[in-house]
C-alpha positions, 0 to 999 in steps of 0.5 A: 472509529478513532483508534488513537490519538488527540484533537489536532490544531491549526496552530503554526509550528505547534502540536496539542500541549504535548504531541504532534497529531496526524491523521490516518485513513485505513482498513480497519474493515471490509475487503481490505482488512487484511492490509489495515491490521498489518498497517496498524501492527507497523503504525504502532512500532514505528510510533514506538521507535519516534516517540523513544527519541521524539519530535522538536521534543513532543510525541507523534500521536495518530488519529485513525479512522476506518475506511470501512474499504469503501470509498465513501466511508473513506472520503467521510473519514478524511472529512473527520480528520481534516474538518474537525481534528484539523490534521496537517498530515494524512497516511491513507488509504488502502485501496487506490480509488478511496486514496483517490476519492479522498485526494479528489473529495476532501484534500486537493487544494487544502494544503494537506499533506496525503500519503497512501501507505498501500495504493497501487493503481496508475491513476494516482501518477496523475495527481502529483500531490497524492503521493504513495509509499507502495510502487505504481501497479504498472510495474506489476502488470508488466511483471504478470506479462513476463511471467505469463509469457515466460511460462509459455502461455500465449493466450490469457483470459482475465478479469479485473475489479471494476474501478480505479485499481482494476482497470489501470492495472489491466489496462498495463496489462494489456499493453505489456502482454505480447499474447492474446487476451482471448477473454476479458471482463470486468466484475463488481465488488462484494459479489456472493457468487462469480460462478457465471464468470468463471464459466466463461473464463473457462469457456474462453478456452485459455488455460491461464487465467489472470484475476486482478481484484480483491482477496474476498471476491477472489475467494468467492471466485476460487470456491466458485472454480473449485465447486466448478472443477475448473484448474486454470493456471492462477495468476494475479496482483498484491490485492489477491494474496492474504490470509483470508483468502487461504483460510476461505478456501479449499486446500489445494484449490490455489496450488501453483498459483503465481503472483506479483506484488512489492517487496521489501529489501529482506537483506537491508539491515534495517529491514532486518531490525525492523523484522525482528522488532515486529515479530517480537511484538506481533508474532509473525512477520512483516509484509512489504505493506508492513514496511510501507506503513512504517515508513509513512509514519517515519516520513511524517514525522521526519517532514515535522521536524524539518518543517519551519511550521506544524502546516500542510503547507510547510510539511508539503515543502519538506516530505519529498525531501527527507527522502532523496539522495542529495543528503546523507544516507540515513536508515533509521529515523534516530540517525536522521532525527540526530541530523535534523536536530543539529540544525540539518534540513531536509535537503541533508537527510536521505531517509532509506526506509525500511522498505527500500530506497523511496526517492519520491519523484515529481509523480509522487511515486516512490521507487521499488522492486517486486517479488514473485509469490507461488501459492505451494501447499495452500500457502504462499511462498516466495520464489523470485525477486524482480526489479522494478 
C-alpha cells in the first residue's frame, strides 16, 4: 500500500519534474505497527521542515510501502520501490530480520542506499552497506546483564523471539551476564498462547525473567503469566514496549518491569525543538524511535543535496560523510543546507541529529545512548540514562 510520493527516476542528477523521490518500508500493520505509526509522524514532520527550504530547489517526496512487520512482505515492498519506482535510497525497515531480508534479497549489489530507521539486531553490523540510525542491540544486551546483576539476581530464565533480532540479542546477553541462565528457550512469533513457555520459566526457579520479543507476543505472554499467577521480576528490550502492550494486558500485571532502549538527547536544543513541533502536530510526545525516523529523512535529504548525481552510487559516497565529525557541527537541516548550498561538500558538515550524534562507522552503525524504563502504575517511566 503506497501512502505518498511520485514515481522515481533513474535520470542522473534529477528527481521527478518537481521532487526527488525516495522510498520507505515501514511497519504500518502487524506486530511492530506501534513503531510504524511513530515513524510516519516523524517522517511527515521531517518532510515539512525539509520542503520549507528545498533540496536543490526541489521538494523531497517519499513513497511508503507496508512491510506488515514480516520479511516476506518487506521484500515485496522493497522490490516494488527499487524495481518499479526506481528509487536510489530506501529507508527501512523496522524489524532487524525484515531489514536483513530486504538487503540480501533486494538491495545488495544494486548500489541503492538502505538506511534502517529502527533495526537493532547485531547481525546488521556484518553488512557495512546496510546502514541504521538506531544503535546495535548489543548495547542493550550488555546493559540488561548489568542491570539484572545490579538488582541482585544471580539466576535468570530467558526467552527470545526465534529470529535474527532475538537470537543475536540473547547471544550477546549470554556472553555479558555473569550469573546463571537456568532456563532459555526460543519462541515463535504470533503465538495464540505461551502458557507452556511461561510455565517452564516458572519451573526453573528463577525470580528474574528476561523476555526478548515483540509487542504482540509479549502481551500474550504477560496475559499467560497473569492467568497462571506468576509474578516474576521482568526485564526486556526495546521491542517489548508499546501502547498496545499496555492496552492488551491487565492493570498491574507488569509493574516493576525494567526495559532498556535507545535514548534521544532530551536536553539538546534541537531535540527539544523537534519534540515541541511533534507534540503540537500530533498531540503526544515523540520517542527515540520517532527521532531516528526523523533523522533518516534528514540524512537522505542532505545526501541528495551533497551528491553530484541522484543515483544510489553517488548517494552512497556521501551518506556517511554528512554525519561525521570532520565537518562543522550543524543541528538542523536548515543549517546544513546553508553550507551545502554555498558550494559546501559532505565533508564540510557534521549533522548532529535530533537523536544525537550519528557518526556512522565503517560498519554502518551509529553512536548512541540508552534509557532504562520501568513500568509504574501500568505506564512507562524513565528512571536512568546510560551511555552505550
